[in-house]
C-alpha positions in Angstrom: 76.3 77.8 122.6 80.0 78.1 122.0 81.2 81.0 119.9 83.5 80.0 117.0 87.1 80.7 117.7 88.6 83.4 115.5 92.0 82.2 114.3 94.8 84.4 115.6 98.1 84.9 114.1 100.5 82.6 115.8 103.3 84.4 117.5 106.6 83.3 115.9 109.2 81.9 118.3 111.8 84.4 119.4 111.5 87.3 121.6 114.1 88.3 124.1 115.5 84.7 124.3 116.0 84.4 120.6 119.7 84.2 119.7 119.3 86.7 116.9 117.6 89.2 119.3 120.3 88.6 121.8 122.9 89.5 119.2 121.1 92.7 118.3 120.8 93.7 121.9 124.5 92.9 122.5 125.4 94.8 119.4 124.0 98.0 120.8 126.2 97.7 123.9 129.4 97.0 122.0 132.1 99.7 121.8 132.9 101.3 118.4 136.1 99.3 118.3 134.3 96.0 118.9 131.7 96.9 116.2 134.5 97.7 113.8 136.2 94.3 114.6 133.0 92.4 113.8 132.3 94.4 110.7 135.7 93.4 109.4 134.8 89.8 110.1 131.5 90.2 108.2 133.2 91.4 105.1 136.3 89.2 105.4 136.6 86.1 103.2 134.9 84.0 105.9 131.9 81.8 105.5 128.8 82.5 107.6 129.5 79.3 109.5 133.0 80.6 110.4 131.6 83.9 111.6 128.8 82.2 113.5 131.5 80.1 115.3 133.4 83.2 116.2 130.2 84.8 117.6 129.5 81.7 119.6 133.0 81.6 121.0 133.5 85.3 121.8 129.9 86.5 122.5 128.3 83.3 123.7 125.5 83.8 121.2 124.7 80.7 119.3 123.3 81.4 115.8 122.5 78.1 114.1 121.6 79.2 110.6 123.2 81.2 107.8 119.8 83.0 107.4 120.2 84.4 110.9 123.6 85.9 109.9 122.0 87.4 106.7 119.1 88.9 108.7 121.6 90.3 111.3 123.7 91.9 108.6 120.7 93.5 107.0 119.6 94.8 110.4 123.0 96.1 111.2 123.3 98.0 107.9 119.9 99.6 108.5 120.9 100.4 112.1 124.1 102.1 110.8 122.2 104.0 108.2 119.7 105.3 110.8 122.6 106.4 113.0 124.3 108.2 110.1 121.0 109.9 109.2 120.5 111.1 112.8 124.0 112.6 112.7 123.2 114.3 109.3 120.0 115.7 110.7 121.8 117.1 113.8 124.4 118.7 111.5 121.7 120.1 109.2 119.9 121.7 112.3 123.2 123.2 113.5 124.0 124.5 110.1 120.4 125.9 109.6 120.6 127.8 112.9 124.1 129.1 112.2 123.1 130.4 108.8 119.8 131.8 110.1 120.2 133.0 113.7 116.7 134.6 113.8 115.0 131.2 113.0 113.0 129.4 115.6 113.7 125.7 116.3 110.5 124.9 114.3 111.8 126.7 111.2 115.2 124.8 111.5 113.3 121.5 112.0 111.3 122.1 108.9 114.6 122.7 106.9 116.1 119.5 108.5 113.0 117.4 107.6 113.0 118.7 104.0 116.6 117.8 103.5 116.0 114.3 105.1 113.1 113.8 102.8 115.1 114.8 99.8 117.9 112.4 100.8 115.5 109.5 101.2 113.9 110.1 97.8 117.3 110.5 96.1 118.4 107.1 97.6 115.1 105.5 96.7 114.5 104.7 100.4 110.8 105.3 100.3 110.2 103.8 103.7 112.5 106.5 105.2 110.8 109.1 103.1 107.5 108.0 104.4 108.8 108.1 108.0 110.1 111.6 107.4 106.7 112.8 106.1 105.0 111.2 109.2 107.5 113.0 111.5 106.8 116.2 109.7 103.1 115.8 110.0 103.4 115.0 113.7 105.5 118.2 114.2 102.9 120.2 112.3 100.1 118.6 114.5 102.0 119.5 117.7 102.3 123.1 116.4 98.6 123.3 115.7 97.8 121.9 119.1 100.0 124.5 120.7 98.3 127.2 118.8 94.8 125.9 119.7 95.9 125.8 123.4 97.1 129.4 123.2 93.8 130.5 121.6 91.7 128.6 124.3 93.8 130.2 127.1 93.3 133.7 125.5 89.5 133.1 125.2 89.3 131.9 128.8 91.1 135.0 129.9 88.8 137.2 127.9 85.7 135.4 129.3 87.0 136.0 132.9 87.6 139.7 132.1 84.1 139.9 130.6 82.6 138.4 133.7 84.3 141.0 135.9 82.8 143.7 133.6 79.3 142.3 133.9 79.6 142.2 137.7 81.1 145.7 137.9 79.2 148.9 138.6 80.2 150.6 135.3 77.8 152.5 133.1 76.6 150.7 129.9 78.9 152.9 127.8 81.9 152.1 130.0 81.0 148.4 129.8 80.8 148.5 126.0 84.2 150.3 125.8 85.7 147.7 128.2 84.3 144.8 126.1 85.8 146.3 123.0 89.1 146.6 124.7 89.0 143.0 126.1 88.0 141.5 122.7 90.4 143.7 120.6 87.6 145.6 118.8 89.0 149.1 119.4 
């Protein structure tokens, strides 16, 4: 008996051979001057068709629809905002460490994430705020995992020391005193 086919989402055409994807990949390799040139063209009094023709001529990327230009512009603005936010966070970390030289990197990171979260909420960029919260939770999870590992290593060392005491020829009183020292019960 044949099992019924479960309908799958059809993968949309595109991928690395899609002209829009080619433009995004190429954009990341352009110099700052080249990006500035194209940004001027995007905001100039040119139609999408005229800008698409320039892109085709100069970059050999053939966007056929105005919607592709609109999607690219939205992507480019988001990309620029992410780059600016990364720069802000690096500056926030530098400033936090300069103002508080006794802080650990975790304390500085917590300050940076708090500021990034506040900026995201102030702009109404809830997706960025959510991403910041996720990043913060991941950092906290890593910190907890590191503490767990430290505790497990300490317990393993204590167990090894206790085994040595058991195998030793100490008196029961000496063994009890050594156990108290090993497990910090003095």
